[in-house]
DORO-626902 format. One record per residue (C-alpha): x, y, z; residue number from 1. Coordinates in nm, 3 decimals. Layout:
// DORO-626902
(site (X; Y; Z); NUM),
...
***
This chain:
// DORO-626902
(site (0.226; 2.732; 0.248); 1),
(site (-0.075; 2.580; 0.425); 2),
(site (-0.219; 2.492; 0.084); 3),
(site (0.102; 2.307; 0.001); 4),
(site (0.078; 2.111; 0.324); 5),
(site (-0.283; 2.010; 0.256); 6),
(site (-0.193; 1.902; -0.097); 7),
(site (0.101; 1.701; 0.032); 8),
(site (-0.124; 1.512; 0.273); 9),
(site (-0.314; 1.362; -0.017); 10),
(site (0.004; 1.301; -0.215); 11),
(site (0.147; 1.083; 0.063); 12),
(site (0.077; 0.849; 0.089); 13),
(site (0.344; -0.835; -1.974); 14),
(site (0.170; -1.123; -2.035); 15),
(site (-0.187; -1.163; -2.144); 16),
(site (-0.432; -1.005; -1.907); 17),
(site (-0.667; -1.248; -1.744); 18),
(site (-0.963; -1.234; -1.511); 19),
(site (-0.926; -1.451; -1.204); 20),
(site (-1.149; -1.753; -1.174); 21),
(site (-1.117; -1.727; -0.796); 22),
(site (-1.453; -1.572; -0.713); 23),
(site (-1.522; -1.405; -0.383); 24),
(site (-1.893; -1.376; -0.465); 25),
(site (-2.154; -1.591; -0.631); 26),
(site (-2.297; -1.307; -0.837); 27),
(site (-2.141; -1.324; -1.182); 28),
(site (-2.280; -0.981; -1.263); 29),
(site (-2.050; -0.827; -1.002); 30),
(site (-1.736; -0.909; -1.199); 31),
(site (-1.631; -0.617; -1.417); 32),
(site (-1.421; -0.653; -1.729); 33),
(site (-1.124; -0.421; -1.717); 34),
(site (-0.912; -0.297; -2.004); 35),
(site (-0.560; -0.363; -1.883); 36),
(site (-0.244; -0.223; -2.038); 37),
(site (-0.043; -0.503; -2.196); 38),
(site (0.292; -0.327; -2.229); 39),
(site (0.546; -0.300; -1.948); 40),
(site (0.479; 0.057; -1.834); 41),
(site (0.633; 0.048; -1.486); 42),
(site (0.867; 0.312; -1.345); 43),
(site (1.128; 0.040; -1.289); 44),
(site (1.288; -0.217; -1.522); 45),
(site (1.155; -0.572; -1.544); 46),
(site (1.362; -0.834; -1.368); 47),
(site (1.461; -1.150; -1.554); 48),
(site (1.437; -1.336; -1.222); 49),
(site (1.057; -1.319; -1.208); 50),
(site (0.754; -1.420; -1.409); 51),
(site (0.486; -1.152; -1.435); 52),
(site (0.125; -1.129; -1.549); 53),
(site (-0.173; -0.901; -1.509); 54),
(site (-0.463; -1.038; -1.305); 55),
(site (-0.791; -0.916; -1.160); 56),
(site (-0.986; -1.008; -0.848); 57),
(site (-1.305; -0.900; -0.675); 58),
(site (-1.370; -0.734; -0.341); 59),
(site (-1.667; -0.787; -0.114); 60),
(site (-1.796; -0.447; -0.227); 61),
(site (-1.839; -0.575; -0.583); 62),
(site (-1.538; -0.387; -0.718); 63),
(site (-1.283; -0.551; -0.947); 64),
(site (-0.921; -0.472; -0.876); 65),
(site (-0.635; -0.482; -1.125); 66),
(site (-0.302; -0.620; -1.011); 67),
(site (0.041; -0.736; -1.118); 68),
(site (0.128; -1.088; -1.007); 69),
(site (0.501; -1.154; -0.968); 70),
(site (0.649; -1.499; -0.914); 71),
(site (1.001; -1.640; -0.899); 72),
(site (1.084; -1.784; -1.240); 73),
(site (0.946; -2.136; -1.263); 74),
(site (0.749; -2.125; -0.939); 75),
(site (0.416; -2.219; -1.097); 76),
(site (0.569; -2.539; -1.217); 77),
(site (0.928; -2.635; -1.263); 78),
(site (1.093; -2.924; -1.446); 79),
(site (1.353; -3.157; -1.304); 80),
(site (1.536; -3.371; -1.556); 81),
(site (1.755; -3.647; -1.406); 82),
(site (2.078; -3.751; -1.574); 83),
(site (2.036; -3.945; -1.895); 84),
(site (1.725; -3.917; -2.106); 85),
(site (1.464; -3.984; -1.843); 86),
(site (1.125; -3.827; -1.892); 87),
(site (1.092; -3.483; -1.736); 88),
(site (0.889; -3.468; -1.418); 89),
(site (0.671; -3.176; -1.329); 90),
(site (0.684; -3.065; -0.967); 91),
(site (0.499; -2.798; -0.779); 92),
(site (0.594; -2.598; -0.472); 93),
(site (0.381; -2.399; -0.230); 94),
(site (0.536; -2.059; -0.163); 95),
(site (0.473; -1.777; 0.083); 96),
(site (0.297; -1.475; -0.065); 97),
(site (0.280; -1.099; -0.007); 98),
(site (0.019; -0.842; -0.116); 99),
(site (0.152; -0.487; -0.168); 100),
(site (-0.010; -0.147; -0.213); 101),
(site (0.074; 0.221; -0.178); 102),
(site (0.162; 0.498; -0.156); 103),
(site (-0.178; 0.663; -0.116); 104),
(site (-0.268; 0.817; -0.453); 105),
(site (-0.006; 0.616; -0.641); 106),
(site (-0.048; 0.316; -0.873); 107),
(site (0.097; -0.034; -0.891); 108),
(site (0.339; 0.071; -1.163); 109),
(site (0.524; 0.284; -0.910); 110),
(site (0.656; 0.197; -0.563); 111),
(site (0.432; -0.101; -0.481); 112),
(site (0.532; -0.280; -0.800); 113),
(site (0.899; -0.223; -0.724); 114),
(site (0.856; -0.378; -0.377); 115),
(site (0.655; -0.667; -0.520); 116),
(site (0.911; -0.749; -0.788); 117),
(site (1.201; -0.726; -0.542); 118),
(site (1.030; -0.968; -0.303); 119),
(site (0.946; -1.207; -0.588); 120),
(site (1.316; -1.212; -0.671); 121),
(site (1.365; -1.334; -0.314); 122),
(site (1.129; -1.628; -0.347); 123),
(site (0.780; -1.493; -0.268); 124),
(site (0.467; -1.484; -0.482); 125),
(site (0.368; -1.118; -0.474); 126),
(site (0.068; -0.913; -0.578); 127),
(site (0.089; -0.535; -0.634); 128),
(site (-0.263; -0.401; -0.677); 129),
(site (-0.436; -0.077; -0.764); 130),
(site (-0.684; 0.013; -0.488); 131),
(site (-1.052; 0.059; -0.562); 132),
(site (-1.129; 0.369; -0.772); 133),
(site (-0.760; 0.398; -0.864); 134),
(site (-0.535; 0.318; -1.160); 135),
(site (-0.666; 0.028; -1.365); 136),
(site (-0.906; -0.094; -1.096); 137),
(site (-1.280; -0.037; -1.116); 138),
(site (-1.491; 0.212; -0.926); 139),
(site (-1.667; 0.536; -1.010); 140),
(site (-1.614; 0.821; -0.957); 141),
(site (-1.238; 0.792; -0.991); 142),
(site (-0.985; 0.857; -0.714); 143),
(site (-1.223; 0.819; -0.426); 144),
(site (-1.128; 0.659; -0.095); 145),
(site (-1.298; 0.492; 0.199); 146),
(site (-1.153; 0.352; 0.523); 147),
(site (-1.371; 0.042; 0.491); 148),
(site (-1.326; -0.014; 0.119); 149),
(site (-0.950; 0.038; 0.129); 150),
(site (-0.910; -0.205; 0.419); 151),
(site (-1.122; -0.456; 0.225); 152),
(site (-0.890; -0.411; -0.075); 153),
(site (-0.606; -0.566; 0.125); 154),
(site (-0.824; -0.848; 0.258); 155),
(site (-0.954; -0.924; -0.091); 156),
(site (-0.593; -0.947; -0.210); 157),
(site (-0.535; -1.205; 0.064); 158),
(site (-0.844; -1.392; -0.062); 159),
(site (-0.696; -1.401; -0.412); 160),
(site (-0.350; -1.514; -0.304); 161),
(site (-0.496; -1.781; -0.075); 162),
(site (-0.656; -1.954; -0.372); 163),
(site (-0.351; -1.973; -0.597); 164),
(site (-0.228; -2.329; -0.635); 165),
(site (0.135; -2.236; -0.585); 166),
(site (0.070; -2.033; -0.267); 167),
(site (0.064; -2.161; 0.090); 168),
(site (-0.249; -1.992; 0.230); 169),
(site (-0.107; -2.018; 0.582); 170),
(site (0.193; -1.802; 0.486); 171),
(site (0.061; -1.470; 0.357); 172),
(site (0.185; -1.125; 0.450); 173),
(site (0.127; -0.769; 0.333); 174),
(site (0.332; -0.455; 0.268); 175),
(site (0.175; -0.110; 0.289); 176),
(site (0.371; 0.193; 0.173); 177),
(site (0.311; 0.551; 0.291); 178),
(site (-0.064; 0.604; 0.341); 179),
(site (-0.119; 0.235; 0.276); 180),
(site (0.108; 0.155; 0.570); 181),
(site (-0.167; 0.268; 0.807); 182),
(site (-0.425; 0.080; 0.600); 183),
(site (-0.207; -0.232; 0.618); 184),
(site (-0.199; -0.213; 0.998); 185),
(site (-0.577; -0.174; 1.004); 186),
(site (-0.613; -0.480; 0.779); 187),
(site (-0.375; -0.681; 0.998); 188),
(site (-0.582; -0.591; 1.305); 189),
(site (-0.897; -0.707; 1.127); 190),
(site (-0.774; -1.020; 0.948); 191),
(site (-0.572; -1.288; 1.133); 192),
(site (-0.493; -1.463; 0.804); 193),
(site (-0.230; -1.190; 0.760); 194),
(site (0.068; -1.349; 0.932); 195),
(site (0.319; -1.064; 0.888); 196),
(site (0.294; -0.695; 0.797); 197),
(site (0.548; -0.437; 0.685); 198),
(site (0.448; -0.070; 0.712); 199),
(site (0.704; 0.129; 0.513); 200),
(site (0.741; 0.508; 0.552); 201),
(site (0.383; 0.502; 0.678); 202),
(site (0.122; 0.774; 0.712); 203),
(site (-0.177; 0.737; 0.938); 204),
(site (-0.413; 0.896; 0.687); 205),
(site (-0.699; 0.917; 0.935); 206),
(site (-0.489; 1.096; 1.195); 207),
(site (-0.346; 1.355; 0.957); 208),
(site (-0.685; 1.409; 0.790); 209),
(site (-0.848; 1.479; 1.126); 210),
(site (-0.565; 1.647; 1.315); 211),
(site (-0.334; 1.801; 1.055); 212),
(site (0.042; 1.750; 1.047); 213),
(site (0.195; 1.697; 1.392); 214),
(site (-0.160; 1.731; 1.531); 215),
(site (-0.140; 2.108; 1.478); 216),
(site (-0.516; 2.126; 1.407); 217),
(site (-0.630; 1.876; 1.666); 218),
(site (-0.921; 2.084; 1.791); 219),
(site (-1.294; 2.089; 1.736); 220),
(site (-1.293; 2.434; 1.574); 221),
(site (-1.053; 2.325; 1.299); 222),
(site (-1.238; 2.004; 1.228); 223),
(site (-1.571; 2.186; 1.218); 224),
(site (-1.438; 2.440; 0.968); 225),
(site (-1.310; 2.156; 0.747); 226),
(site (-1.645; 1.978; 0.770); 227),
(site (-1.828; 2.296; 0.672); 228),
(site (-1.603; 2.341; 0.369); 229),
(site (-1.648; 1.981; 0.254); 230),
(site (-2.026; 2.001; 0.301); 231),
(site (-2.036; 2.302; 0.069); 232),
(site (-1.802; 2.130; -0.177); 233),
(site (-2.040; 1.837; -0.210); 234),
(site (-2.306; 2.068; -0.354); 235),
(site (-2.094; 2.318; -0.544); 236),
(site (-1.856; 2.083; -0.730); 237),
(site (-1.842; 1.723; -0.602); 238),
(site (-1.608; 1.615; -0.883); 239),
(site (-1.339; 1.878; -0.814); 240),
(site (-0.986; 1.741; -0.783); 241),
(site (-0.701; 1.846; -0.556); 242),
(site (-0.401; 1.701; -0.378); 243),
(site (-0.170; 1.622; -0.667); 244),
(site (0.191; 1.726; -0.611); 245),
(site (0.213; 2.103; -0.661); 246),
(site (0.351; 2.201; -1.002); 247),
(site (0.535; 2.426; -1.066); 248),
(site (0.725; 2.385; -0.742); 249),
(site (0.760; 2.708; -0.539); 250),
(site (1.107; 2.797; -0.419); 251),
(site (0.987; 2.813; -0.059); 252),
(site (0.818; 2.471; -0.063); 253),
(site (0.898; 2.251; 0.240); 254),
(site (1.167; 1.991; 0.177); 255),
(site (0.923; 1.701; 0.193); 256),
(site (0.707; 1.865; -0.079); 257),
(site (1.023; 1.897; -0.290); 258),
(site (1.087; 1.529; -0.227); 259),
(site (0.736; 1.441; -0.347); 260),
(site (0.792; 1.649; -0.659); 261),
(site (1.123; 1.476; -0.727); 262),
(site (0.953; 1.138; -0.719); 263),
(site (0.610; 1.195; -0.870); 264),
(site (0.678; 1.471; -1.124); 265),
(site (1.008; 1.359; -1.277); 266),
(site (1.111; 1.055; -1.479); 267),
(site (1.212; 0.894; -1.151); 268),
(site (0.853; 0.804; -1.063); 269),
(site (0.603; 0.981; -1.289); 270),
(site (0.314; 0.769; -1.419); 271),
(site (0.021; 0.880; -1.630); 272),
(site (-0.237; 0.692; -1.418); 273),
(site (-0.103; 0.815; -1.084); 274),
(site (-0.316; 1.075; -0.908); 275),
(site (-0.012; 1.208; -0.725); 276),
(site (0.170; 1.258; -1.055); 277),
(site (-0.126; 1.445; -1.203); 278),
(site (-0.441; 1.614; -1.069); 279),
(site (-0.464; 1.431; -0.738); 280),
(site (-0.777; 1.314; -0.560); 281),
(site (-1.139; 1.417; -0.536); 282),
(site (-1.166; 1.698; -0.282); 283),
(site (-1.449; 1.515; -0.106); 284),
(site (-1.304; 1.173; -0.188); 285),
(site (-1.133; 1.131; 0.149); 286),
(site (-1.398; 1.301; 0.364); 287),
(site (-1.464; 0.991; 0.575); 288),
(site (-1.096; 0.954; 0.665); 289),
(site (-1.103; 1.260; 0.893); 290),
(site (-1.382; 1.109; 1.102); 291),
(site (-1.222; 0.765; 1.141); 292),
(site (-0.922; 0.617; 1.317); 293),
(site (-0.735; 0.331; 1.151); 294),
(site (-0.513; 0.228; 1.438); 295),
(site (-0.761; 0.184; 1.723); 296),
(site (-0.709; -0.191; 1.758); 297),
(site (-0.351; -0.237; 1.636); 298),
(site (-0.240; -0.303; 1.995); 299),
(site (-0.429; -0.632; 1.954); 300),
(site (-0.239; -0.750; 1.643); 301),
(site (-0.089; -1.085; 1.737); 302),
(site (0.095; -1.142; 1.410); 303),
(site (0.437; -0.998; 1.331); 304),
(site (0.477; -0.634; 1.230); 305),
(site (0.777; -0.439; 1.102); 306),
(site (0.742; -0.061; 1.095); 307),
(site (1.024; 0.109; 0.904); 308),
(site (1.094; 0.476; 0.850); 309),
(site (1.367; 0.703; 0.729); 310),
(site (1.555; 0.893; 0.997); 311),
(site (1.484; 1.224; 0.821); 312),
(site (1.126; 1.146; 0.713); 313),
(site (0.872; 1.415; 0.803); 314),
(site (0.629; 1.127; 0.856); 315),
(site (0.848; 0.940; 1.104); 316),
(site (0.625; 1.034; 1.397); 317),
(site (0.338; 0.832; 1.247); 318),
(site (0.541; 0.510; 1.246); 319),
(site (0.694; 0.561; 1.588); 320),
(site (0.358; 0.638; 1.746); 321),
(site (0.197; 0.336; 1.578); 322),
(site (0.478; 0.109; 1.697); 323),
(site (0.456; 0.228; 2.058); 324),
(site (0.078; 0.210; 2.064); 325),
(site (0.098; -0.139; 1.915); 326),
(site (0.344; -0.256; 2.179); 327),
(site (0.261; -0.048; 2.487); 328),
(site (-0.104; 0.037; 2.430); 329),
(site (-0.031; 0.408; 2.445); 330),
(site (0.155; 0.668; 2.240); 331),
(site (0.174; 1.042; 2.187); 332),
(site (-0.109; 1.162; 1.966); 333),
(site (-0.346; 0.878; 2.048); 334),
(site (-0.623; 0.901; 2.304); 335),
(site (-0.727; 0.542; 2.255); 336),
(site (-0.792; 0.331; 2.560); 337),
(site (-0.550; 0.050; 2.502); 338),
(site (-0.341; -0.206; 2.682); 339),
(site (-0.008; -0.369; 2.598); 340),
(site (0.000; -0.607; 2.304); 341),
(site (-0.040; -0.977; 2.392); 342),
(site (0.253; -1.061; 2.161); 343),
(site (0.493; -0.762; 2.172); 344),
(site (0.809; -0.959; 2.094); 345),
(site (0.725; -0.992; 1.723); 346),
(site (0.685; -0.615; 1.668); 347),
(site (0.982; -0.424; 1.528); 348),
(site (1.068; -0.060; 1.457); 349),
(site (1.346; 0.007; 1.206); 350),
(site (1.481; 0.360; 1.153); 351),
(site (1.698; 0.389; 0.842); 352),
(site (1.985; 0.636; 0.888); 353),
(site (1.981; 0.943; 0.665); 354),
(site (1.671; 0.838; 0.468); 355),
(site (1.381; 1.070; 0.383); 356),
(site (1.016; 0.977; 0.337); 357),
(site (1.036; 0.931; -0.041); 358),
(site (1.369; 0.745; -0.025); 359),
(site (1.165; 0.442; 0.079); 360),
(site (0.949; 0.468; -0.233); 361),
(site (1.223; 0.350; -0.467); 362),
(site (1.539; 0.354; -0.260); 363),
(site (1.652; 0.702; -0.362); 364),
(site (1.999; 0.761; -0.500); 365),
(site (2.155; 0.553; -0.223); 366),
(site (1.916; 0.256; -0.266); 367),
(site (1.827; 0.252; 0.102); 368),
(site (1.522; 0.021; 0.100); 369),
(site (1.635; -0.268; 0.325); 370),
(site (1.505; -0.553; 0.110); 371),
(site (1.737; -0.803; 0.280); 372),
(site (1.586; -0.708; 0.616); 373),
(site (1.233; -0.732; 0.475); 374),
(site (1.315; -1.075; 0.332); 375),
(site (1.450; -1.190; 0.668); 376),
(site (1.141; -1.059; 0.847); 377),
(site (0.900; -1.247; 0.619); 378),
(site (1.110; -1.565; 0.618); 379),
(site (1.106; -1.567; 0.998); 380),
(site (0.734; -1.500; 1.028); 381),
(site (0.581; -1.677; 0.727); 382),
(site (0.671; -2.032; 0.818); 383),
***
């Protein structure tokens, strides 16, 4: 059972491809050419209300990320033809934009793409990206993570969106799902260009990596044993993989592991490039997470934040603790020395009745993702 829990921690979490001309560096050798899939291979159907294309952009670590750019139909340029046979006039409009990533170990063809497309239908330019070392993005060895690099991934996405001609650079937000919810909060604390953040069904990956679920291993002895094991792993087999959703599924698996299986291992959400759908993550690939803390400064986030969780989500305690620490400067499970947020009135906690953790990946059978609420939140705070 403990093995299942450890594996679940890591699970939580088509137009012509083009390379962006929006450089974040001056070193042309840093840009890497990626082979991007041209077919629509998402786990959700394409909407006829959006335009879509594959794009790439660079991070400050010299990695090239692959992404799906979604836009409301005609938002790049739209034509207005007056009555009669007057010549058509081309107009342009600056729109708010949202960068999306997550869950941890997933790819942009899964939940993040669904969120991005849904928000593009509602009038936003959106960017669902594969994190560094993941999916179609660059980085070797594959399926490796870093607190710094993953936070930079979000900020690099903001760089990219800020330079699009049809985007208002003063109106950019982000959405982080599952493990990327905690990363999104860390990025929002670091980057004031992010004017609004949604953390959906969030994990604090650093907390669970260091303390175990519900802080059950929050003691020096447990952390030391884990560090010893990872130190040996680095020499014995540094490329070993683990953390994919357990398959076959044992009858006595916890309900949340069954929920992961139902999403990642069935036609509902399976994707060939997703670590969670296949062999997971490098065993030592998240070693630095256990020795870090993402949420240390989130009580200083001045921009708007919406934390949303399912009522029945096993991960609900992450979101509630993050919200209270963000607003009050203190919360169960955090020993940070904090003080109340300078702008608490723009922080929200939304608990969705009856919803589980994975219901907020794709809505579940009852389609519970509150996209209307998310739209309202961004409209109110990206203006």
